[in-house]
C-alpha positions as CSV (number, residue, x, y, z in Angstrom):
1,A,35.9,144.3,1.3
2,S,32.3,143.1,1.6
3,A,30.6,140.9,-0.2
4,A,26.8,140.5,-0.3
5,C,24.4,137.1,-2.0
6,Y,21.1,138.4,-2.8
7,F,18.4,135.5,-4.2
8,A,15.8,135.5,-6.4
9,D,12.2,134.7,-5.8
10,A,11.1,132.1,-6.4
11,P,10.0,131.4,-9.8
12,I,5.7,131.3,-9.4
13,V,3.5,129.0,-11.3
14,Q,-0.4,129.1,-10.8
15,V,-2.9,125.8,-11.4
16,A,-5.8,126.7,-12.7
17,A,-7.8,123.7,-11.5
18,V,-11.7,124.2,-13.0
19,A,-14.7,121.7,-13.6
20,D,-16.5,120.9,-17.1
21,P,-19.4,121.2,-17.4
22,V,-18.7,124.0,-14.2
23,D,-22.1,123.0,-12.1
24,A,-21.0,118.8,-12.3
25,G,-18.7,118.9,-9.7
26,T,-15.8,120.7,-7.7
27,V,-11.7,121.3,-8.5
28,S,-9.5,122.0,-5.4
29,G,-6.3,123.7,-5.8
30,S,-6.0,126.6,-7.6
31,G,-3.5,128.9,-6.4
32,D,0.3,129.9,-6.6
33,Y,2.7,127.5,-6.7
34,V,6.7,127.4,-6.2
35,R,8.3,125.7,-8.9
36,G,9.1,122.7,-7.8
37,D,6.0,122.3,-5.1
38,E,4.0,119.0,-4.9
39,V,0.0,120.5,-6.4
40,A,-2.7,117.8,-5.4
41,V,-5.8,118.5,-7.2
42,S,-9.3,116.6,-6.4
43,A,-12.0,116.5,-8.2
44,T,-15.5,115.7,-6.3
45,P,-19.0,114.6,-8.3
46,G,-22.1,116.7,-7.7
47,E,-25.4,114.3,-7.7
48,G,-26.0,112.5,-10.8
49,Q,-22.3,113.4,-12.2
50,R,-19.9,111.0,-12.4
51,F,-15.9,112.0,-12.7
52,L,-14.0,111.2,-16.5
53,D,-10.4,112.4,-16.1
54,W,-8.5,115.6,-15.8
55,R,-6.8,117.5,-19.2
56,E,-4.5,120.1,-20.7
57,G,-5.1,121.1,-23.8
58,G,-7.4,118.4,-24.5
59,V,-4.9,115.7,-23.6
60,V,-6.2,113.6,-20.9
61,Q,-3.5,114.4,-17.4
62,S,-4.5,111.6,-15.2
63,L,-7.9,109.8,-14.8
64,E,-7.2,109.3,-11.1
65,P,-9.9,112.5,-9.0
66,T,-6.9,113.1,-6.8
67,W,-4.0,113.7,-8.6
68,V,0.3,115.1,-7.8
69,F,2.6,115.9,-9.6
70,S,5.2,118.5,-9.4
71,A,5.0,122.4,-10.4
72,S,6.5,123.1,-12.8
73,A,5.1,125.8,-15.5
74,D,1.8,127.3,-15.5
75,R,-1.4,125.5,-15.9
76,T,-5.1,125.6,-16.7
77,L,-6.1,121.7,-15.9
78,V,-9.9,120.6,-16.4
79,A,-11.3,118.5,-14.7
80,R,-14.0,116.4,-16.9
81,F,-18.1,115.1,-15.6
82,V,-20.5,113.6,-17.2
83,A,-24.3,112.9,-15.9
84,T,-24.2,109.0,-14.6
85,A,-28.3,109.1,-16.7
86,D,-25.7,109.3,-19.9
87,L,-23.5,106.5,-19.5
88,V,-24.9,102.9,-21.3
89,F,-23.8,100.3,-19.1
90,R,-23.3,96.8,-21.1
91,D,-23.1,93.7,-19.7
92,G,-23.8,91.2,-22.5
93,F,-27.3,92.5,-22.5
94,E,-28.6,93.5,-26.0
95,G,-31.9,93.4,-25.6
96,P,-34.4,96.6,-24.7
97,A,-34.7,97.2,-21.0
98,T,-37.9,95.8,-19.2
99,P,-39.0,96.8,-15.3
């Protein structure tokens, strides 16, 4: 008698990385991965923008612009950016700015 072994294809998971706002920066790392593979997503802010965080379903996943994780399930990841003009920096200053 002969025996044959058949292996199913390794499960593939899809990772989608998007920017929010869409034109605030660029992201990389979207694609199909074999379950268990290492995935690296990267966010690069555009001019006048700053990277805030990576989110999935509204929940913060990473505060680092480049985030590495193991592919375990389909994911849609959102790199959030904010315009630097919208940031308020305070260093003990409580009055109006003067030129």
